[in-house]
Every structure is written in structure tokens, then in C-alpha cells.
ZADRENMAR-408788 format. One line per field, with one value per residue (C-alpha): residue number from 0; residue in three letters; x, y, z. Coordinates in pm, whole numbers, padded with zeros to 5 digits. Layout:
% ZADRENMAR-408788
num NUM/...;
residuo ALA/...;
east X/...;
north Y/...;
up Z/...;
END
This chain:
% ZADRENMAR-408788
num 0/1/2/3/4/5/6/7/8/9/10/11/12/13/14/15/16/17/18/19/20/21/22/23/24/25/26/27/28/29/30/31/32/33/34/35/36/37/38/39/40/41/42/43/44/45/46/47/48/49/50/51/52/53/54/55/56/57/58/59/60/61/62/63/64/65/66/67/68/69/70/71/72/73/74/75/76/77/78/79/80/81/82/83/84/85/86/87/88/89/90/91/92/93/94/95/96/97/98/99/100/101/102/103/104/105/106/107/108/109/110/111/112/113/114/115/116/117/118/119/120/121/122/123/124/125/126/127/128/129/130/131/132/133/134/135/136/137/138/139/140/141/142/143/144/145/146/147/148/149/150/151/152/153/154/155/156/157/158/159/160/161/162/163/164/165/166/167/168/169/170/171/172/173/174/175/176/177/178/179/180/181/182/183/184/185/186/187/188/189/190/191/192/193/194/195/196/197/198/199/200/201/202/203/204/205/206/207/208/209/210/211/212/213/214/215/216/217/218/219/220/221/222/223/224/225/226/227/228/229/230/231/232/233/234/235/236/237/238/239/240/241/242/243/244/245/246/247/248/249/250/251/252/253/254/255/256/257/258/259/260/261/262/263/264/265/266/267/268/269/270/271/272/273/274/275/276/277/278/279/280/281/282/283/284/285/286/287/288/289/290/291/292/293/294/295/296/297/298/299;
residuo MET/PHE/LYS/LYS/ILE/SER/LEU/ILE/ALA/ASN/ARG/LYS/SER/GLY/GLN/ASN/SER/ARG/ASP/ALA/GLU/ALA/ILE/ASP/ARG/ALA/LEU/SER/ALA/PHE/GLY/ASP/GLY/ALA/ALA/ARG/PHE/ASP/TRP/HIS/PRO/GLU/THR/PRO/ILE/GLU/ASP/THR/VAL/ALA/ARG/ALA/LEU/ALA/ARG/ASP/PRO/GLU/MET/VAL/VAL/VAL/ALA/GLY/GLY/ASP/GLY/THR/VAL/MET/ALA/VAL/ALA/SER/ALA/LEU/LEU/GLY/SER/GLY/VAL/PRO/MET/GLY/VAL/LEU/PRO/LEU/GLY/THR/PHE/ASN/PHE/PHE/ALA/ARG/GLY/LEU/GLY/LEU/SER/GLU/ASP/PRO/GLU/VAL/ALA/ALA/ARG/GLN/MET/MET/SER/ALA/GLU/PRO/HIS/ASP/ILE/ARG/VAL/GLY/MET/VAL/ASN/GLY/GLN/ALA/PHE/LEU/ASN/ASN/ALA/SER/LEU/GLY/ILE/TYR/PRO/ALA/ILE/LEU/ARG/GLU/ARG/GLU/THR/VAL/TYR/SER/ARG/TRP/GLY/ARG/PHE/ARG/LEU/ALA/ALA/HIS/TRP/SER/VAL/VAL/LYS/THR/PHE/LEU/ARG/PHE/ARG/LYS/PRO/MET/LYS/VAL/THR/LEU/THR/ILE/ASP/GLY/LYS/ARG/GLU/THR/ARG/ARG/THR/ALA/LEU/VAL/PHE/VAL/ALA/ARG/SER/ALA/TYR/GLN/LEU/ASN/LEU/PHE/GLY/ILE/ASP/GLY/GLU/ASP/ALA/ILE/ASP/ALA/ASP/ARG/PHE/ALA/VAL/LEU/VAL/SER/ARG/ALA/GLU/THR/ARG/ARG/ALA/LEU/PHE/MET/MET/ALA/ALA/ARG/LEU/ALA/LEU/GLY/HIS/PRO/MET/ARG/GLY/ARG/ASP/TYR/ASP/LEU/TYR/SER/ALA/LYS/VAL/ALA/ASP/ILE/HIS/THR/LYS/ARG/ARG/ARG/THR/LEU/LEU/ALA/PHE/ASP/GLY/GLU/LYS/ARG/LEU/GLU/SER/GLY/PRO/PHE/ARG/PHE/ARG/MET/SER/ASP/GLU/SER/LEU/THR/ILE/LEU/LEU/PRO/GLN/SER/ASP/ALA/GLU/ALA;
east 01731/01654/01917/01757/01623/01487/01507/01281/01395/01206/01455/01360/01425/01777/01884/02022/02346/02194/01932/02178/02421/02142/02039/02401/02442/02118/02222/02549/02356/02137/02443/02536/02187/02032/01962/01835/01553/01490/01136/01068/00733/00645/00628/00382/00499/00367/00646/00918/00756/00731/01107/01180/00964/01114/01425/01205/01308/01239/01162/01087/01210/01074/01311/01107/00835/00474/00365/00627/00550/00179/00242/00458/00224/-00068/00125/00227/-00125/-00191/00164/00255/00605/00691/00740/00994/01032/01348/01226/01350/01049/00953/00716/00737/00421/00389/00749/00731/00400/00569/00830/01113/01395/01409/01779/01773/02074/01924/01588/01763/01915/01576/01417/01673/01529/01170/00855/00606/00251/-00057/-00276/-00561/-00518/-00771/-00927/-01110/-01262/-01000/-00705/-00510/-00388/-00193/-00221/-00516/-00733/-00924/-01148/-01152/-00887/-00610/-00590/-00580/-00285/-00102/-00160/-00019/00271/00391/00416/00603/00837/00921/01037/01191/01270/01123/01149/00900/00888/00782/00509/00379/00380/00161/-00099/-00107/-00140/-00424/-00616/-00586/-00751/-01033/-01381/-01658/-01704/-01814/-02145/-02108/-02345/-02192/-02327/-02141/-02228/-02571/-02646/-02682/-02604/-02548/-02285/-02104/-01734/-01390/-01244/-01334/-01031/-01039/-00759/-00635/-00323/-00332/00019/-00071/-00380/-00179/00089/-00166/-00367/-00671/-00912/-00968/-00714/-00989/-01163/-00842/-00758/-01101/-00996/-01217/-01166/-01155/-01358/-01302/-01528/-01397/-01637/-01447/-01654/-01466/-01107/-01074/-01203/-00950/-00661/-00786/-00816/-00465/-00321/-00477/-00349/00003/-00018/-00162/-00489/-00770/-01105/-01361/-01698/-01540/-01286/-01410/-01663/-01546/-01714/-01600/-01667/-01629/-01759/-01809/-01963/-01912/-02105/-01995/-02189/-01914/-01889/-01514/-01337/-00970/-00888/-00573/-00424/-00095/00043/-00060/-00365/-00582/-00920/-01181/-01545/-01766/-01920/-01624/-01647/-01405/-01363/-01097/-00884/-00990/-00626/-00368/-00040/00245/00449/00759/00745/01055/01063/00962/00656/00565/00561/00342;
north 02142/01938/01923/01742/01401/01104/00771/00488/00142/-00184/-00398/-00703/-00512/-00427/-00778/-00874/-00718/-00556/-00359/-00272/-00132/00062/00225/00319/00478/00672/00800/00916/01099/01269/01400/01452/01571/01227/00985/00626/00474/00099/-00033/-00391/-00500/-00675/-00333/-00043/00171/00479/00443/00451/00743/00934/00884/00998/01311/01395/01536/01781/01667/01853/01521/01161/00896/00540/00262/-00042/-00179/-00071/-00233/-00045/00282/00239/00176/00488/00702/00604/00724/01050/01154/01511/01571/01807/01656/01558/01185/01049/00689/00483/00182/-00154/-00384/-00620/-00397/-00045/00077/00386/00502/00439/00623/00928/00920/00809/00591/00227/00285/00394/00625/00801/00824/00984/01253/01314/01369/01630/01872/01744/01949/01881/01803/01724/01427/01236/00863/00583/00442/00113/00046/00273/00124/00361/00253/00432/00208/-00026/-00242/-00549/-00844/-01183/-01357/-01099/-01133/-01511/-01460/-01261/-01540/-01796/-01563/-01576/-01956/-01936/-01666/-01871/-02154/-01978/-01624/-01284/-01284/-01150/-01490/-01644/-01381/-01475/-01845/-01768/-01628/-01953/-02167/-01954/-01962/-02342/-02363/-02122/-02273/-02013/-01635/-01443/-01264/-00896/-00604/-00275/00061/00330/00692/00571/00340/-00029/-00334/-00706/-00896/-01230/-01176/-01318/-00976/-00626/-00398/-00042/00175/00506/00532/00545/00408/00041/00079/00238/-00029/-00297/-00087/-00060/00236/00442/00725/00984/00878/00909/01245/01361/01264/00956/00579/00362/00056/-00239/-00545/-00848/-01017/-01346/-01610/-01927/-02052/-02035/-01679/-01581/-01720/-01542/-01215/-01258/-01322/-01004/-00813/-00943/-00826/-00491/-00548/-00591/-00456/-00269/-00439/-00772/-00828/-00580/-00309/00028/00253/00600/00641/00901/00651/00278/00020/-00350/-00628/-00991/-01303/-01428/-01302/-01240/-01180/-01155/-00791/-00686/-00337/-00231/-00584/-00659/-00860/-00956/-01110/-00838/-00827/-00653/-00443/-00265/00114/00290/00665/00935/01024/01331/01436/01493/01317/01537/01355/01457/01471/01500/01845/01729/01543/01832/02068/01825;
up 00176/00487/00762/01058/00959/01156/00972/01091/00980/01011/01202/00994/00670/00786/00877/00537/00416/00106/00302/00579/00323/00149/00478/00554/00209/00251/00594/00440/00167/00430/00612/00978/01074/01021/01306/01280/01488/01465/01482/01590/01435/01764/01934/01871/01580/01763/02022/01757/01574/01904/01962/01607/01649/01990/01823/01627/01277/00955/00785/00886/00644/00640/00534/00432/00207/00164/00493/00696/00516/00585/00957/00997/00785/01009/01314/01138/01035/01140/01265/00980/00961/00601/00537/00290/00176/00137/-00068/00063/00006/-00274/-00473/-00322/-00497/-00278/-00328/-00702/-00718/-00567/-00842/-00613/-00741/-00628/-00557/-00189/-00221/-00525/-00345/-00046/-00268/-00433/-00092/00009/-00248/-00249/-00195/00090/-00018/00196/00105/00266/00296/00286/00604/00651/00995/01153/00961/00736/00393/00121/-00187/-00160/00062/-00052/00031/-00139/-00346/-00298/00084/00028/-00208/00060/00310/00065/-00017/00344/00321/-00011/00121/00432/00207/-00094/00025/-00064/-00444/-00698/-00871/-00539/-00511/-00858/-00767/-00466/-00709/-00908/-00595/-00458/-00789/-00803/-00459/-00545/-00494/-00522/-00520/-00212/-00182/-00099/-00060/-00170/-00059/-00249/-00177/-00059/-00355/-00268/-00482/-00414/-00614/-00632/-00688/-00617/-00531/-00418/-00457/-00319/-00459/-00320/-00541/-00921/-00970/-00923/-01145/-01426/-01395/-01491/-01736/-01507/-01511/-01198/-01211/-01268/-00946/-00746/-00905/-00781/-00424/-00428/-00413/-00722/-00620/-00852/-00837/-01024/-01267/-01237/-01058/-01161/-01145/-01524/-01534/-01266/-01470/-01783/-01594/-01443/-01789/-01924/-01621/-01684/-02046/-01938/-02126/-01870/-01985/-01780/-01818/-01903/-01622/-01364/-01285/-01156/-00901/-00794/-00423/-00151/00105/00050/00283/00212/00386/00352/00450/00683/01039/00998/00667/00572/00494/00307/00329/00165/00163/00522/00627/00923/01003/01061/01152/00900/00774/00615/00585/00351/00392/00368/00668/00866/00911/00639/00575/00454/00190/-00004/-00382/-00603/-00762/-01112/-00974/-00742/-01039/-01237;
END
């Protein structure tokens, strides 16, 4: 049972009444030993994590979506302090992959009796990621999603509409050169998706869990090269029936290098994105992240 807890909350996530109430209920569940630290995304996350660690907590809890969790996890690498997750985002793939409830208060109670477990996270050009990183159509979807969210709010239906709009604007696939564990191959594709977590793959019926269980990346290269093929692939994903060899090719990788023709390419990582100069090197982190697994998942 943890007694001294530092909770880091994304200030933007706590601005609406629902999230603010959820954080308050979680703090109550954690007890008198919990203290809250607000992070403003305009400031370095390392500063907030340093303040949270200064009180020598037994656990650091992140209140936010996958992007916030990724930012805090990156700052906690190698610290040895267990990290818990209070899901407040739209999808919460990382929290759900750990077996945590999407109800923040229930998740808080699960964490109080959870087991610490060390993992290595994915890195791409020095950027940590927990779920996935990608090049191609998916980063473009995230860019469109921000526009849709600004107009309609952060709803899952709005996120799905951003997919449709991006597909309609699709023109041609990108040319990439993949070097996976020393083997080189050139492809034309709309998407290269590098997964570090099996949860999202299993959710859509995509292969790759075996690679991740072997402490490797599951590298998926879309076979779709046209707008129609993208819509067909998305439909099969929605139904949970994508097929390896028809919709995508799968590579198991310890290290993957990806070269694109463009000087700068939009890179997505755990729901965030930014323009980056290639080539893109994917590898495992040198330092471990200590996460908290609910007892049933820790035993499994």
C-alpha cells in the first residue's frame, strides 16, 4: 500500500469540471499522503517532475491522456520511482493496456495495491514513446484532428471524422527505405507504424503481439497506396478484420532505421506530433521505466 504519492496533472486536462472532479476524487482515494503538482504544457515537464520527486514519493501518478503520460514517463526514465496513470484523455491506450479502469477513482484504488514492474520504452531520435510512433497518413490525421477538435470539441466522433477528411485529401504514398536489424528494403506506402504496446494492436485485430512480447518493435507497413485502398483498410480495421499480407506487412525489429525522401517529415508519437529531420532511428531505451500493474495483470 502506497502512502506518499505525487500526482502530476496537465493543467489543460483539469480545466473542465469533469476532469477537475475526477482528479479530486482520485486524490481523496489516495489519502492524506497525496500532493498535486500542476504542469503547464508551455513549460518543461522535467521541472514539474523534479518538484514532484523532491518530496521523495513512493509513487508518481500522471493525470492526463497518452501525450501527458508519455511526457512524464520520459522524464521518469531511470528514476526507479513507480509511475501510475489516472486516465483523463480521449483514448488512454497506455492506461487501458496496463489493465487500469477508465474511471479515474477506480484506477486510483487499483494503483494503491498495484505491483511495480520495469519496462523499456521505445525511442525515436531521442524521443520516448510508450504506445506507438509513425510516419505518413497517421501524423496527418493527428494534424487534422486538432483542427476538428478546435471547432467541435474533444470527442471520439470528431476524431473519426478527422480520419475521413485526411483520407479524402490523400494524394500519393511516400517512398521509404527501411533498414530493420541490418536488412534493407525500399517501399511505397501511406503509413509506417511502429508499435511498442500490444493493446492497440489487439484492439484492432492486428498481428504483432509476439514481437512486443519478445521485447521488440512491431513495425507495420501499410500496403494501401490509393485513397480507395485506405478506406477499405480503415473499414476492415473498424470491423476488427485487417489481414496481414493484404492490408499490411509486419516486421519484428530490435532496431529500425527509416529514411524518407523529404528533408523533414511529420512524426507522430503517442498522439503528439512534430516535424523532424530524418533518418528516423527506432531503438529501445537504455534506462527502464517502472510502471504499476494491477495485481491480476502483474500475476499474469
